[in-house]
C-alpha positions as CSV (number, residue, x, y, z in Angstrom):
1,M,15.2,-8.2,52.5
2,G,14.7,-11.7,51.2
3,I,12.5,-12.9,48.2
4,D,9.8,-14.9,49.4
5,R,7.3,-16.9,47.1
6,R,4.7,-14.2,46.9
7,R,7.2,-11.5,45.6
8,L,8.7,-14.1,43.2
9,I,5.4,-14.9,41.7
10,A,4.4,-11.1,41.5
11,L,7.7,-10.2,39.8
12,S,7.3,-13.1,37.4
13,A,3.8,-12.0,36.5
14,L,4.9,-8.4,35.8
15,T,7.9,-9.3,33.7
16,G,5.8,-12.0,32.0
17,A,3.0,-9.5,31.2
18,T,5.4,-7.2,29.6
19,S,6.9,-9.8,27.3
20,I,3.5,-11.2,26.3
21,T,2.3,-7.5,25.4
22,A,5.6,-7.2,23.3
23,L,5.1,-10.5,21.6
24,A,1.3,-9.7,20.7
25,T,2.4,-6.6,18.4
26,P,3.5,-8.1,15.0
27,A,6.9,-7.1,13.9
28,M,7.1,-5.0,10.8
29,G,9.4,-6.3,7.9
30,A,11.7,-4.0,6.1
31,P,10.3,-2.3,3.1
32,L,11.4,-3.9,-0.1
33,S,13.1,-0.9,-1.3
34,T,15.8,-1.4,1.2
35,L,16.9,-4.7,-0.4
36,G,17.2,-3.1,-3.9
37,V,14.9,-1.6,-6.5
38,D,11.1,-2.5,-5.9
39,A,9.9,-4.3,-9.2
40,T,6.6,-2.2,-9.1
41,Q,8.4,0.9,-9.6
42,L,9.5,-0.5,-13.1
43,G,6.1,-1.6,-14.0
44,V,6.1,-5.3,-13.0
45,R,3.0,-6.6,-11.1
46,A,2.2,-9.7,-9.4
47,G,-1.1,-11.6,-9.8
48,G,-3.8,-10.8,-12.1
49,G,-2.9,-13.5,-14.5
50,A,-1.1,-11.3,-17.0
51,D,2.1,-12.3,-18.5
52,Q,4.9,-10.2,-17.1
53,T,7.8,-11.5,-19.3
54,R,8.4,-8.2,-21.1
55,M,8.1,-6.0,-18.1
56,L,10.3,-8.3,-15.9
57,Q,12.9,-8.5,-18.6
58,S,13.0,-4.8,-19.0
59,A,13.3,-4.4,-15.3
60,I,16.0,-6.8,-15.0
61,D,18.1,-5.3,-17.8
62,Q,17.7,-1.8,-16.2
63,T,18.9,-3.1,-12.8
64,A,21.8,-5.3,-14.0
65,V,23.4,-2.5,-15.7
66,S,23.9,-0.8,-12.3
67,R,24.4,-4.0,-10.5
68,V,21.4,-3.5,-7.9
69,P,19.0,-6.1,-6.9
70,L,15.6,-6.1,-8.4
71,V,13.2,-7.1,-5.6
72,L,10.1,-9.0,-6.4
73,G,7.5,-8.7,-3.8
74,P,5.0,-11.5,-2.6
75,G,2.7,-12.8,-5.4
76,E,2.8,-15.0,-8.6
77,Y,4.8,-13.5,-11.5
78,R,3.6,-15.3,-14.9
79,L,6.6,-15.3,-17.3
80,G,8.1,-16.9,-20.5
81,E,11.7,-17.1,-21.0
82,I,13.8,-14.6,-19.1
83,K,17.6,-13.8,-19.8
84,L,19.8,-13.0,-16.9
85,P,22.5,-10.5,-18.1
86,T,25.9,-10.0,-16.2
87,G,25.1,-8.2,-13.0
88,A,21.6,-9.3,-12.7
89,Q,20.2,-10.1,-9.2
90,L,16.7,-11.1,-8.4
91,V,15.4,-11.0,-4.7
92,G,12.1,-12.3,-3.7
93,V,10.2,-13.1,-0.4
94,R,10.9,-16.8,0.7
95,G,7.8,-18.8,0.3
96,A,5.8,-15.9,-1.0
97,T,7.4,-14.9,-4.4
98,R,6.6,-17.4,-7.2
99,L,7.7,-17.2,-10.8
100,V,5.1,-19.2,-12.8
101,F,6.6,-20.4,-16.2
102,T,4.1,-20.2,-18.9
103,G,6.3,-21.6,-21.8
104,G,9.6,-21.3,-23.8
105,A,12.9,-22.8,-24.1
106,A,13.8,-22.4,-20.4
107,P,12.2,-20.2,-17.6
108,I,15.5,-18.5,-16.8
109,S,18.9,-18.6,-18.6
110,A,22.0,-16.8,-17.8
111,M,23.8,-14.8,-20.4
112,S,27.2,-15.2,-18.7
113,C,27.6,-17.3,-15.6
114,G,30.2,-16.8,-13.0
115,P,31.0,-19.0,-10.1
116,S,28.9,-17.1,-7.7
117,W,25.6,-17.5,-9.6
118,N,23.1,-19.8,-8.1
119,R,19.4,-20.0,-7.4
120,S,18.1,-21.3,-4.0
121,G,15.4,-20.7,-1.8
122,S,13.1,-19.7,-4.7
123,A,10.1,-21.6,-6.0
124,M,9.1,-21.9,-9.6
125,K,6.0,-23.5,-10.8
126,A,5.8,-25.2,-14.1
127,G,3.4,-28.0,-13.0
128,R,5.4,-28.7,-10.0
129,R,8.4,-27.1,-8.0
130,S,11.7,-27.3,-9.6
131,R,14.7,-28.5,-7.7
132,D,17.7,-26.1,-6.8
133,R,20.3,-26.0,-9.7
134,H,23.6,-24.3,-10.1
135,C,24.6,-22.8,-13.4
136,C,27.9,-23.7,-15.3
């Protein structure tokens, strides 16, 4: 049994319809808790215009002790000066998590810095986006 043009078109239409249906359903992202500790569980809230410096610093200190990443969900987090202790790891959603610097000596400073510390793929607003920088 050979494949003629009609069967090829019918087969293409059936397989194409299936893939279009599959593409039409949005993919669900992994829950933030699979990446580390969700910052909202420790009282950090995005948006609303409230300064989150104290809550964020407390959450960073708590997760740094156990060397577990602190996950910041999408939104703007207004903060002053934040200190990253040894073991601190911050994870955000690329293009959606924004740290808005409201003032102080420096937005983020590392208390101790090893060769593996760097900041990339994140955005910080202090009038404009800062460029990626490496510690040490």
